Residue, then its C-alpha position, 0 to 999 in steps of 0.5 A: m499499499i502506498t499512501r502520502l504522509s499527512p502535512r503533519d507527519a511530513e513536518f515531523f519527518r523533516l523536523e529531525s536533526s542529529s541533535n534532535p531526534v523526535h521519537i517518542g520512547s516508552l520504558a516498561i519494567v516487567r516480571a515473570t508472572p508468579p504462580e498464583e497470578s497465572p490463570a487456571p489451566a484450560a482444557p488441552e483441546t482449547a488452550p494453546a500450549d504456551a498460553a499461560a507461560p510466565g516470563l518473557d524471553y526474546q523469541r516470545l516477545l518476537g513472536l508476540v510483536d509479529s502477531r500484533l503487527p497487523l494492528v499497526p500496519r504503519y510499523r511495516r512501512k517506511v518513508r520515501e521522499i519523491p524525487l525532486r521533492v514533487g510533493r509530500p513523502i509517502w508511506v510504502e511497504d518495506s519489501r525487505f522488512d526484517l523484524t529481527y532488525h527492529v526487535r532487539r536484545s540487550a543485557l545489563p552487566a551484573p548486578g543489573t541496577a536501575d542506574q545501569l538501565y537508565e544509562l542504557v535508555g539514555r544512550l538508546a534514546s540518543r540515537p536517531l532511527d534509520p530513515a531507510r527503514p520503518l521508523w521504530e525499534m524495540y529492545l528487550i533488556e535482560g539482566l535486571t535484579d529480582g527476575r525483572s526485564a525491561i522493554f524500551t520502544k521508540t517510534h518516530s513521532a511522524l508514525v503515530d497520530g492517535e487515529s489512523a496509526l497507534e504506538i506499538g506499545h498498545v498492541i503487545l499488552d494484554t489484560g491477563p497473562a494469557p496473550r489474546e489470539l488474533a486472526p493469522d497474519t496474511w501480510v506479504a511484502h510487495q515490491e517497492p516502486g522505483n524512483l521513476e514510478l514515484l515521480g510519475m505518480a507525483v507529477a500525475e497528482v500535480v496535474s490533476q490536483p491544483a492544490a497538490a501543485w501549489e504545495v509542491l511550489r511552496d515546498v520547493g521555494t521555502t528556505t525556512s527550517a523544518v522547525a519553523q515549518a512545524a511552528r507555522s502549522a499551528t492554528e493562526s488564531v492561537l498563535a496570534r493570541v500568544r504574540a499579542a499577550g507578549r508570551t515570551a518564555p522567561d530565561s531559564i536553565f531549560n533553554t539552551a543549545i543541546s547535544r546529541s546525547r541524552r540522560f534519562d532518570i525516573a520518579a515513581t509516586d502513588l496515585a492515592d496521594y494525588r487523589r488525597i490532594r484533590k479531595r483536600f483542596d478541591c482541585s483536579i488530579n492534573d492540577a495536583i500533578l502540576a503542583v508536585v512537578t512545580g515543587a520539584l522544579r523549584i528544588f532543582q533550580q535552588s540546587r543549581g544556586e538560583v535565587l528565586t523571587q516570589s514572582a519567578v515562573l517557568r512557562a510550560v507547554v502542557p499537552m495532557s489527556v483528561y482524567v475522567e474521575d468517576g469512581g476515582l478511576d483514570t480512563v480514556p473516554p471514547a472521544a478523548e482529546v489531547s489538550s495543549f496549552l501554556i501555563d506559568l508554573p509558580v516556582g518562586e512561590s514557597n507555599p505549596v498550597m499557593r502554588l497549587s491555587h495558582i495552578s488551578h486558576a490557570t488551568a481553569e482559565n486555559a480550559r477555554h483556549r485549549r486546542g485538542v488532538k482527537a484520539r477516537t481509536l484509543i479505546h479499542m486497545a485494551g484500555f491502555a492509551p499512554a504511549s500513543l497519547h504521549a506521542m500525540s502530546v509531543r505533536a501538540a507541544s511542537t505547534f507552539a513557537e519555541h520562544t514561548f515555553n521553557l519545557v514540555i510536560t506531557n501527562a497521560p492516564g493509563p489503566q488501573q489494573p495490571m497489564y501483561v506482555g507475553g505472560a510477563r506482568m508490567l510493573e512500571m511504565y515510564p514515558v521518554s519524550p523527545l527534546l524539542r529544539h533548544q529544550a534541555s529537558s522533558i517530563g513525561i508522566t503516566s499513571y498506571d495500576g495505582r501509581v504515577f511514573y515520571g520519566l525525565n529525559a534530558d540533554r547529557e551536557a546541559m542537564a548532567d544533574i537530572a538525577v536531582l530533579a528525579a529526587a525532588v519529585p518525591e520530596s515535593m510530594e511530601e511537601m504537598l502532603g504535609a499541606c494536607v493535614 
């Protein structure tokens, strides 16, 4: 199948540079299913031989991904540029598709510590994807302590749009240890079109469609960078409001030229604590999360020796999905949206309650001006949406001009019951969001199974002390909980 990239997908494909890979990452920690969690054995004639087999090894993961690829057909397609750039690039099936190239195996040296894992993730996140192949990779990382392993996945932001294409992390997950059965895959690789064929198709489209001809002229004549093209794709009325309000972000340690290398660290908190804050101060869970992040950023800046006045703020672009709080659960509704807005985080305010109050008022005001990205297909994937929602959030964040914000904070709710990968229970799930241009750090947040997980991706040179920010998250939470008394 040959389809043209949408204008937004094409912008993301051309946005990438050696120091700004724009793939979205996901780190899952899994462990072999204890016997008491395994389902009762079914009759031999109805149960696959390995249906409830615990644990996860490379061959099992490879087979699982292979069986689920029909649910994400773009993962077998690569991007081809049209000769002379006559029109947007196209998706074509990779006639030499090699699953073992994309699903890889790695191991940590003994003793397999968390720090070793995060160092490896930082290195893997630093490497751009091969543009001559389908734009994704998955790593099974073995050797963690306590019988655990990790799965790190990275997918180019051009590939995932939340409607016609989802992130592969959705489809390899199941609600129980026994993987669900799908119809046999009948996919056969087709021969790829040659350059002359692609050029002929593009020329025919230009001749028959005046709009396509105008697009070609615009692309050929432009001299602006891919980043500027991405910024221009935002709704003009929204950008006009930003300019009119003079919303240039304050100077910050989070904005600088960045290298091609990354560091990664994590923090984990309990969802019940955010619900406690919500109940005590009559705010949303999203507000409570932003208040904790703000406190952590304040601690981090002070650790750098910054003197913060009471009026000091950091401006964040906050693309987040909405938490549906009926019955205390956080789920993705059938017509979910990823809403994106700018917010000033009051890092200069020393009182945690006042920080939360400022944030609650700001999010209520911004609710009237948010722009959303639809995610109508997400509920079909076993209720687990975070990976695709984070990818959509990065797309939404990039529509803001870079001078208008200091950092990106993405937030996506996940299911509040255990999920499984090939029979292994997923214990933790951390987003690994890319760094946009001149953004030295990004913060991705996901709730899952009663916990809230923070993935902190950072430039290796500019944010060598990202572990301090990770440690500041639980410290900030303790401060907020102390205010609940």
